[in-house]
Residue, then its C-alpha position, 0 to 999 in steps of 0.5 A: m817537522l815536515k820533510t823536504a824533497a827537491q826535484e832531480q833537475l834542480l839538484p847539481g850532479d851528474t848522477l842521482q847519487a851525486k844529487w843525493e849527496f848535495a841534497q842531504q848536505a842542503g837539508y833535504d830528506a828526499i829527491e822527487l823524480r821526473g817522469k818523461g813520456e815515451l816510457h823514458f821513466a821505465a827505461r831508467l829502472e836499472e839506474l833507479r834501482r842502483a840509486r835506491k841500493d846506494g841509499v837515495v830516497m825517491p818517494t815520488v815521481c812528477v810527470d813531465m809529459l807532452h799530453f795527459f789523461g784529460a787530452f781531447d784526442a783519444d789516442r793521446r789520452r790512451d798514451a797518457l794513461d799507459q805512460m802513467k800506469s808505467q810510471l806507477t809501476v816503476i815507482a812501486e818497484i823502487g819502493g816509492l809512494g806514488a806519482q803526481t799528474p795534472a788532468s792536462y797542461g797547456m791544452f786549453s784555457r777558458r781565460l784565453p781565446p777562443f774561450e770555449p773548449p771543444r768538449s762540454e763540461e759533462e764530457d770533460r767530467e766523464i773522461l776524467l772519471t774514467g781515467l782516474t778510475e783506470l789509474g787508481e785501480h792500477a795504483r791500488a794493484e801496485g800498492v802506490t797512490l796517484f796524486l791528482e794536481p789542480l793547476n791554475r786556470y791558464e794551464d788547465h780548464m778542468v781542475n783548478r781548485l782543490e774542491q774540484a779535485a776532491d769531487l772527482i776523487r770522491t766520485v771515483g771512490l778509490d783510496s789510491v787516488r788523492i790530491g797532490i797540492d801545489s802552493y803556486h797554483m793554490n796561490i792563484e786559484e784558492t780564495d784562502p789556500a790555508a782554508a782549502i787545505l783544512a777543508h780537504a784534509d782527508l784527501i791530501g796525499h802529496a805537496q809541491v812547493s814554489d812561491s807566488n812567482r814560481f821561483q823558490p820559496g822565499a822569492g815571492h809573497l806567498d804566506w808560508p806560515a799560514w800554508l805550512g801551518a795548515l799542513h801541520t794542523i791536518g797532520y800532513d806527514g809527507h814531503l814538501a817537494l820543490e818544483c820551481r824555477l830558480t832566481g839568483d845563483p841556482v845552487e844557492a837558491v836550491r840550498s836555501v829552501p829547507a832552511f827557509l821552510k823551517r824558519s817559516g814553520a815547517 
């Protein structure tokens, strides 16, 4: 049976310990942390250490920054790389598995004017490979993994599908870099999401879940039995981390997810 996690901002409670108490009662197996910029995640290290000592399970962190390692501006790229390396170090220090990041978010879309980005595809690729190599080497040194998340075409113009992430990761050639899949983005970009999972089974390291409308699983039209069935087929043994907006009563919405995923095949 696949394990479930909920991102910390979705859980009621003022502390990670309180959030964990609710999460366990709702049927979750872990909490996914959020890593803000300005070294905010590193500043939380003592809080995270106390939570771990109190039994809170925190295997992964998902970035929550204003710019990413694929940014057009060199200074922003450098800052994003430094922030990500810090987050990888912190998640390692609390016994976690890794950190998930896209190449960029909200930076440019070929689907919206002016349609042509200020950087060529070749330049994009060079920058992404350089960044992934630096982050992958840091992750390997820390004993954790960097998860590269493909985003939909309206949020990123560089890495939208699993095959694109896989190409970059194979070129980098580091076991410490893997794909972090997200059911919402896959529903938009993949012709057959389940087939994409099967095709890139060897590189999938983490999974985030939300429905076709970005609300909690069960609130949209995503084919959950097929998507979860593909993860079963490839032997995925990581967490399904809830990253979504919530519709209806927020507490009940979060509470509903583990049971829904179980009914759907998890």
